[in-house]
C-alpha positions as CSV (number, residue, x, y, z in Angstrom):
1,X,0.0,0.0,0.0
2,X,1.3,3.4,-1.0
3,X,2.3,5.7,1.9
4,X,0.6,9.1,1.4
5,X,1.8,10.6,4.6
6,X,4.8,12.2,3.0
7,X,3.1,13.3,-0.2
8,X,2.5,17.0,-0.6
9,X,-1.1,18.2,-0.1
10,X,-3.3,18.4,-3.1
11,X,-3.6,22.2,-2.7
12,X,0.1,22.6,-3.3
13,X,0.6,24.4,0.1
14,X,3.8,23.1,1.7
15,X,3.4,22.4,5.5
16,X,6.4,22.8,7.8
17,X,8.2,19.5,8.6
18,X,7.3,17.8,11.9
19,X,10.2,18.2,14.3
20,X,11.8,15.0,15.5
21,X,10.7,13.6,19.0
22,X,12.8,15.0,21.9
23,X,13.4,13.3,25.3
24,X,11.2,14.7,28.2
25,X,13.3,17.2,30.1
26,X,13.0,16.3,33.8
27,X,16.2,17.8,34.9
28,X,14.7,21.2,35.5
29,X,12.2,19.7,37.9
30,X,14.2,16.9,39.6
31,X,17.7,18.4,39.2
32,X,19.2,15.5,37.3
33,X,21.2,15.4,34.1
34,X,19.3,15.5,30.9
35,X,20.7,12.2,29.7
36,X,19.5,10.4,32.9
37,X,15.7,10.7,32.1
38,X,15.1,7.0,31.8
39,X,17.1,6.2,34.9
40,X,15.2,8.8,37.0
41,X,11.9,7.4,35.8
42,X,12.9,3.9,36.7
43,X,14.1,5.1,40.1
44,X,10.8,6.9,40.7
45,X,8.8,3.9,39.7
46,X,10.9,1.7,41.9
47,X,10.5,3.9,44.9
48,X,6.8,4.3,44.2
49,X,6.4,0.5,44.0
50,X,8.3,0.1,47.2
51,X,6.2,2.6,48.9
52,X,3.0,0.9,47.7
53,X,4.4,-2.5,48.9
54,X,5.2,-1.0,52.3
55,X,1.7,0.6,52.5
56,X,0.1,-2.7,51.6
57,X,2.2,-4.6,54.2
58,X,1.3,-2.0,56.8
59,X,-2.4,-2.3,56.0
60,X,-2.2,-6.1,56.2
61,X,-0.4,-6.0,59.5
62,X,-2.7,-3.4,61.1
63,X,-5.8,-5.4,59.9
64,X,-4.3,-8.5,61.4
65,X,-3.7,-6.8,64.7
66,X,-7.3,-5.6,64.8
67,X,-8.9,-8.8,63.8
68,X,-6.7,-10.9,66.0
69,X,-7.4,-8.8,69.0
70,X,-3.7,-8.0,69.3
71,X,-2.3,-6.2,72.3
72,X,-0.4,-2.9,72.4
73,X,2.8,-4.8,72.7
74,X,2.0,-6.8,69.6
75,X,1.2,-3.5,67.7
76,X,4.5,-2.0,68.8
77,X,6.4,-5.1,67.7
78,X,4.9,-5.0,64.2
79,X,5.5,-1.3,63.8
80,X,9.1,-1.6,65.0
81,X,9.7,-4.1,62.2
82,X,7.9,-1.9,59.6
83,X,9.7,1.3,60.6
84,X,13.1,-0.2,61.6
85,X,12.8,1.8,64.8
86,X,11.8,1.5,68.5
87,X,8.1,2.1,69.0
88,X,6.4,3.2,72.3
89,X,2.8,3.7,73.4
90,X,2.4,6.1,76.3
91,X,-0.4,7.6,78.4
92,X,-1.3,11.2,77.9
93,X,1.2,12.2,80.6
94,X,4.0,10.2,79.0
95,X,4.1,7.0,81.0
96,X,5.2,4.1,78.8
97,X,2.7,1.3,78.7
98,X,4.0,-0.7,75.7
99,X,7.2,-0.8,73.7
100,X,9.2,-2.8,71.2
101,X,12.3,-2.4,69.0
102,X,16.1,-2.5,69.2
103,X,17.2,-2.2,72.8
104,X,20.0,0.1,71.8
105,X,17.5,2.7,70.4
106,X,15.4,2.4,73.5
107,X,18.4,2.9,75.8
108,X,19.7,5.8,73.7
109,X,16.3,7.5,73.8
110,X,15.9,7.2,77.5
111,X,19.3,8.9,78.0
112,X,18.1,12.0,76.2
113,X,16.1,15.0,77.3
114,X,13.0,13.4,75.7
115,X,12.6,11.3,78.9
116,X,12.8,12.3,82.6
117,X,14.7,10.4,85.2
118,X,11.8,8.1,86.0
119,X,11.4,7.0,82.3
120,X,8.5,9.2,81.5
121,X,8.3,10.6,78.0
122,X,8.2,14.4,78.5
123,X,5.1,14.9,76.3
124,X,4.7,18.5,77.2
125,X,8.1,19.2,75.5
126,X,7.8,16.7,72.7
127,X,5.7,18.0,69.8
128,X,3.6,15.9,67.5
129,X,5.3,15.2,64.2
130,X,8.9,14.5,63.2
131,X,11.7,15.9,65.2
132,X,15.5,15.8,65.2
133,X,16.5,16.9,68.7
134,X,19.5,16.9,71.0
135,X,21.4,14.8,70.2
136,X,20.9,15.2,66.5
137,X,21.4,11.5,65.8
138,X,18.2,10.6,67.6
139,X,15.2,10.9,65.3
140,X,11.7,10.6,66.6
141,X,8.2,10.9,65.4
142,X,5.1,11.3,67.6
143,X,1.3,11.2,66.9
144,X,-1.7,11.4,69.2
145,X,-3.8,8.4,70.0
146,X,-7.4,9.7,69.9
147,X,-10.6,7.9,70.6
148,X,-13.5,10.0,69.5
149,X,-12.7,13.4,71.0
150,X,-10.7,12.0,73.9
151,X,-6.9,12.1,73.9
152,X,-5.7,8.6,75.0
153,X,-2.0,8.9,74.7
154,X,1.0,9.0,72.3
155,X,2.5,6.7,69.8
156,X,6.1,7.4,69.2
157,X,9.0,6.0,67.1
158,X,12.7,6.5,67.9
159,X,15.6,5.6,65.7
160,X,19.3,6.2,65.2
161,X,19.4,4.4,61.8
162,X,17.6,6.6,59.4
163,X,15.6,9.7,58.7
164,X,11.9,9.8,59.5
165,X,9.5,11.6,57.2
166,X,5.9,12.2,56.2
167,X,5.3,8.5,55.2
168,X,6.3,7.4,58.7
169,X,3.9,9.9,60.3
170,X,1.2,8.6,58.0
171,X,1.8,5.0,59.1
172,X,1.9,6.0,62.7
173,X,-1.4,7.9,62.4
174,X,-3.0,4.8,60.9
175,X,-1.5,2.7,63.7
176,X,-2.7,5.2,66.3
177,X,-6.3,4.2,65.4
178,X,-5.5,0.6,66.0
179,X,-3.8,1.6,69.3
180,X,-7.0,3.4,70.3
181,X,-9.0,0.2,69.7
182,X,-6.5,-1.8,71.7
183,X,-6.6,0.7,74.6
184,X,-10.4,0.6,74.6
185,X,-10.4,-3.2,74.6
186,X,-7.9,-3.4,77.4
187,X,-9.8,-0.8,79.5
188,X,-13.0,-2.7,79.0
189,X,-11.4,-6.0,80.2
190,X,-9.6,-4.2,83.0
191,X,-12.9,-2.7,84.1
192,X,-14.5,-6.1,84.5
193,X,-11.5,-7.5,86.3
194,X,-11.3,-4.4,88.5
195,X,-14.9,-4.8,89.6
196,X,-14.2,-8.3,91.2
197,X,-10.8,-7.3,92.5
198,X,-12.2,-4.1,94.1
199,X,-15.0,-6.0,95.8
200,X,-12.6,-8.6,97.2
201,X,-10.1,-5.9,98.5
202,X,-12.9,-3.9,100.0
203,X,-14.1,-6.9,101.9
204,X,-10.5,-7.8,102.9
205,X,-9.9,-4.3,104.2
206,X,-13.1,-4.4,106.2
207,X,-12.3,-7.9,107.6
208,X,-15.0,-9.6,105.6
209,X,-12.9,-11.8,103.3
210,X,-13.3,-15.0,105.2
211,X,-10.6,-17.2,106.8
212,X,-6.9,-16.9,106.0
213,X,-6.8,-19.8,103.5
214,X,-10.0,-18.8,101.8
215,X,-8.9,-15.1,101.4
216,X,-5.5,-16.1,100.0
217,X,-7.1,-18.5,97.6
218,X,-9.5,-15.9,96.5
219,X,-6.7,-13.4,95.9
220,X,-4.8,-15.9,93.9
221,X,-7.8,-16.6,91.7
222,X,-7.9,-12.9,90.9
223,X,-4.3,-12.9,89.8
224,X,-2.8,-11.5,93.0
225,X,-0.4,-13.0,95.5
226,X,-0.4,-11.8,99.1
227,X,3.0,-12.1,100.6
228,X,3.7,-13.5,104.0
229,X,5.0,-10.1,105.1
230,X,3.6,-6.9,103.7
231,X,2.6,-3.4,104.4
232,X,-0.5,-1.5,103.4
233,X,0.3,1.6,101.3
234,X,-2.4,4.2,100.8
235,X,-1.8,6.9,98.2
236,X,-4.3,9.8,98.1
237,X,-4.4,12.7,95.7
238,X,-3.9,16.0,97.5
239,X,-6.6,17.8,95.5
240,X,-10.1,17.4,97.0
241,X,-12.3,16.0,94.2
242,X,-15.4,16.8,96.2
243,X,-14.6,20.6,96.1
244,X,-13.0,20.7,92.6
245,X,-14.1,22.7,89.6
246,X,-13.2,19.9,87.2
247,X,-15.9,18.0,85.4
248,X,-16.9,14.6,86.7
249,X,-15.5,13.0,83.5
250,X,-12.1,14.7,84.0
251,X,-11.9,13.7,87.6
252,X,-12.7,10.1,86.7
253,X,-10.0,10.2,83.9
254,X,-7.4,11.6,86.3
255,X,-8.2,9.0,89.0
256,X,-8.0,6.2,86.4
257,X,-4.6,7.5,85.3
258,X,-3.4,7.7,88.9
259,X,-4.5,4.1,89.5
260,X,-2.8,2.8,86.3
261,X,0.4,4.6,87.4
262,X,0.5,2.8,90.7
263,X,-0.5,-0.6,89.1
264,X,2.4,-0.2,86.6
265,X,4.9,1.0,89.1
266,X,4.1,-1.9,91.5
267,X,3.9,-4.3,88.6
268,X,7.5,-3.5,87.6
269,X,8.6,-4.8,91.0
270,X,6.1,-7.7,91.2
271,X,3.2,-8.1,88.8
272,X,1.2,-10.1,91.3
273,X,1.2,-7.3,94.0
274,X,-2.4,-6.4,94.9
275,X,-3.2,-2.8,93.8
276,X,-6.6,-1.2,93.6
277,X,-8.0,2.3,93.2
278,X,-10.9,3.6,95.2
279,X,-12.3,7.1,94.7
280,X,-9.4,9.4,95.5
281,X,-7.1,6.7,96.9
282,X,-5.0,3.8,95.7
283,X,-4.4,0.9,98.1
284,X,-1.5,-1.6,97.6
285,X,-0.3,-4.5,99.7
286,X,3.5,-4.1,99.2
287,X,5.5,-7.2,100.0
288,X,8.5,-6.7,102.3
289,X,11.2,-8.9,103.7
290,X,10.6,-10.6,107.1
291,X,13.4,-8.7,108.7
292,X,12.8,-5.3,107.0
293,X,12.9,-2.4,109.3
294,X,11.0,0.9,109.0
295,X,13.8,2.6,107.0
296,X,14.0,-0.2,104.5
297,X,10.2,-0.3,104.1
298,X,10.0,3.5,103.5
299,X,12.9,3.3,101.0
300,X,10.9,0.8,99.0
301,X,7.7,2.9,99.1
302,X,9.6,6.0,98.3
303,X,11.1,4.4,95.2
304,X,7.6,3.3,93.9
305,X,6.1,6.7,94.7
306,X,8.9,8.4,92.9
307,X,8.2,6.4,89.7
308,X,4.5,7.3,89.9
309,X,5.2,11.0,90.7
310,X,7.9,11.4,87.9
311,X,9.0,15.0,87.6
312,X,5.5,16.2,88.2
313,X,4.9,17.0,84.5
314,X,2.4,15.8,82.1
315,X,-0.6,16.9,84.1
316,X,0.2,14.7,87.1
317,X,-1.5,15.6,90.4
318,X,0.4,15.6,93.6
319,X,-0.5,12.9,96.2
320,X,0.4,12.0,99.7
321,X,1.3,8.5,100.9
322,X,0.7,6.6,104.2
323,X,2.4,3.3,105.2
324,X,1.3,0.8,107.9
325,X,3.3,-1.4,110.1
326,X,4.3,-4.9,108.7
327,X,1.4,-7.3,108.5
328,X,1.8,-11.1,108.5
329,X,-1.8,-12.3,108.0
330,X,-5.0,-11.2,106.3
331,X,-6.6,-10.9,109.7
332,X,-4.3,-7.9,110.4
333,X,-5.3,-6.2,107.2
334,X,-8.1,-4.0,108.5
335,X,-6.0,-2.5,111.3
336,X,-3.1,-1.9,109.0
337,X,-5.4,-0.1,106.5
338,X,-6.6,2.2,109.3
339,X,-2.9,2.9,110.2
340,X,-2.1,3.8,106.6
341,X,-5.2,6.0,106.3
342,X,-4.2,7.8,109.5
343,X,-0.6,8.2,108.3
344,X,-1.6,9.8,105.0
345,X,-4.1,12.2,106.5
346,X,-2.0,13.3,109.5
347,X,1.2,13.3,107.4
348,X,-0.4,15.8,104.9
349,X,-1.5,18.0,107.8
350,X,2.0,18.0,109.3
351,X,4.2,18.0,106.3
352,X,2.0,19.4,103.6
353,X,1.2,18.0,100.1
354,X,3.3,15.1,98.7
355,X,4.0,13.8,102.2
356,X,5.3,10.3,102.7
357,X,4.6,9.1,106.2
358,X,4.9,5.9,108.2
359,X,2.4,5.4,111.0
360,X,5.2,5.0,113.5
361,X,6.5,8.4,112.5
362,X,3.3,10.2,113.6
363,X,4.2,10.2,117.3
364,X,2.1,12.7,119.3
365,X,0.4,13.9,116.1
366,X,-1.5,10.6,116.0
367,X,-3.2,11.4,119.3
368,X,-3.8,15.0,118.4
369,X,-5.6,13.9,115.2
370,X,-8.1,12.0,117.3
371,X,-9.5,15.2,118.7
372,X,-12.5,16.0,116.4
373,X,-13.1,19.6,117.7
374,X,-10.6,21.9,116.0
375,X,-11.9,24.9,117.9
376,X,-11.0,23.1,121.1
377,X,-7.5,22.5,119.8
378,X,-7.1,26.2,118.9
379,X,-8.1,27.2,122.4
380,X,-5.6,24.8,123.8
381,X,-2.8,26.3,121.7
382,X,-3.8,29.8,122.6
383,X,-3.9,29.0,126.4
384,X,-0.5,27.2,126.2
385,X,1.5,29.6,124.0
386,X,-0.3,32.9,124.5
387,X,0.9,35.5,122.0
388,X,3.3,33.0,120.4
389,X,0.2,31.1,119.0
390,X,0.0,33.8,116.3
391,X,2.3,35.6,113.9
392,X,1.0,39.0,114.9
393,X,4.5,40.1,115.7
394,X,7.6,39.5,113.5
395,X,9.5,37.9,116.3
396,X,6.9,35.3,117.3
397,X,7.9,32.7,114.7
398,X,11.5,33.2,115.7
399,X,10.8,32.7,119.4
400,X,8.7,29.6,118.6
401,X,11.7,28.1,116.7
402,X,13.9,28.8,119.8
403,X,11.4,27.2,122.0
404,X,11.1,24.1,119.8
405,X,14.8,23.5,119.7
406,X,15.1,24.0,123.4
407,X,12.5,21.3,124.1
408,X,13.9,19.0,121.4
409,X,17.4,19.2,123.1
410,X,15.9,18.6,126.6
411,X,16.8,22.2,127.6
412,X,20.5,21.7,126.7
413,X,21.4,25.4,126.3
414,X,24.8,24.8,124.7
415,X,23.4,22.4,122.1
416,X,20.5,24.8,121.3
417,X,22.9,27.7,120.9
418,X,25.0,25.5,118.5
419,X,21.9,24.4,116.4
420,X,20.6,28.0,116.2
421,X,24.0,29.6,115.7
422,X,23.4,31.9,118.7
423,X,25.8,33.2,121.2
424,X,25.3,31.6,124.6
425,X,24.4,34.9,126.3
426,X,21.9,35.7,123.5
427,X,20.2,32.4,124.1
428,X,20.0,33.0,127.8
429,X,18.3,36.3,127.1
430,X,15.8,34.6,124.9
431,X,15.0,31.9,127.5
432,X,14.3,34.6,130.1
433,X,12.0,36.4,127.6
434,X,10.1,33.1,126.9
435,X,9.7,32.4,130.6
436,X,8.2,35.9,131.1
437,X,5.7,35.1,128.3
438,X,4.9,31.5,129.1
439,X,5.9,30.8,132.6
440,X,8.8,28.8,134.2
441,X,8.8,26.0,131.7
442,X,12.5,25.3,132.4
443,X,11.7,24.1,135.9
444,X,8.1,22.9,135.5
445,X,8.0,19.6,133.6
446,X,4.1,19.7,133.3
447,X,4.2,23.1,131.8
448,X,7.0,22.1,129.5
449,X,4.9,19.1,128.3
450,X,1.9,21.3,127.7
451,X,4.0,23.7,125.6
452,X,5.6,20.8,123.6
453,X,2.1,19.4,122.7
454,X,0.8,22.9,121.8
455,X,3.8,23.4,119.5
456,X,3.0,20.1,117.8
457,X,-0.6,21.0,117.3
458,X,0.4,24.3,115.9
459,X,2.5,22.5,113.2
460,X,-0.6,20.6,112.0
461,X,-1.9,22.4,109.0
462,X,-5.6,23.5,109.0
463,X,-6.1,23.1,112.8
464,X,-4.8,26.4,114.1
465,X,-4.2,30.1,113.1
C-alpha cells in the first residue's frame, strides 16, 4: 500500500516539517542530568512501587492486629519491624505502657532530654510530628492516640538508623487508630477484672474476706499474690475532688490515670502485687522482707512513689502516701489499713502536700488527730502559747523556733545555741524572755509538756491560726 503521509497536499501548500521527537526534560524539575531521564523514571517507579508494597504490608499488619485482638505490645512489635525503629505507646502524661524495638535505640532514647529520670516521655516538650533533637542523631516521630474526641496517649517512634518523614507519620497515624481500639479493649477488660478485685479488696480491708486460706485462695484466683510479710500503702491525691471545679469526666479520667500509674509501678517490681484504686485513693499490699525495718520499708515505698510521681509534669496531680506497720496475715489487714489512712491524713497536715509518712512516725500527732473539735485545739494552743500562738509580731515565729529546739534538746542550752547559731548569752536572754511570756517551763515539767504538745498541734496544718 502506498504511503501518502509524505506526499505534498493536493492544494500545493507546503506544510512545515514535523520536528523529531525530543526526550522529556525532567532535569529542571528533579535536578538530574538530561541524559538520565530513563534512569530517573525507573528510580521513581521503583520507589513508588516500594512505597506501595510498604503501604500494603502496613495495611495487612494493622488489619491482622485488629482482627486478631492484638495487644499494644504486639502492635509495637509489628510497627518496629515496619519502621526499623523503636516504638512506644504512652499515656497522655507520657508513662510508657508498651514498647518494642532495638534495645540500643530504647536505651539511647531514655538517655536524652525526651525522657525524665523516671522513664516518662516528656510529652509537654515533645511536639507531635517528626523531630531531630538533641542529640541530633536521635530521630523521633510522635502522633496522638485519639478515641472520638478523647486524647488517650501518644504513639512514638525513635531511631538512630535513618531519617523519619511524612510517610512514617502517615503510618503512625493509621496505627494510632489501632492503638485506640486496643486501649479501649484493654480498658473494658480491666474494668470487668477491677470490679471483682475491688469487691474482694474492700471486703478484705473491712475484715469480711473470710478465713486466712479462703482469702489467700480468692486473691490468687484474681491474679494476686499476698506475701507472708507486707505493708498497706495508701496513696491519696492532694486535690479534694469533692470541692473541685473539674468536670466529673475529667476527675474520673485523672483517677484512672493515677491508679494505672500505681499498678504499673508496682507491677514493675512484682506483677502479682495487689493494687486497687478507690475514689481518691489507691491501696497496695506491698511485699517486704521478714526482717525489713521501717527505714527499709520506707525506702521501697519512696522508690515506687517516685516512679508514679515522675518529675510532676504531664498533668500529674500531687499525692500523699501513708504506710502501715508490717502485716503477717489477712486478719491484720483492717488494722493496717486504718494505720495507713491515719498516716496519709496526718502526714499531709504536718508536712503538707506530697507527704510520705509511716504510721510510727506520727508520734504525738496521731493522738492530736483523734481530737475532732478543731476549735478546742485552737483554744488549747492559745492557752498554752499565749501571744506565740499567732504571727501578729515578726519575732513570734523566731521565738517559737527557739522554744522548739530547746525542748527537742531537753533544755540543753549549749546544744541549742549551736543548732541555732546563737551566742550563749543571746540564748540565755531569749530563754528569760520566753519564761516571762509562758511561765517557768525550764523548771516545771508539766508546763513544758503542755507547751511541747501545743507546738506540735500548731504544726498541724488546717487546725490552728
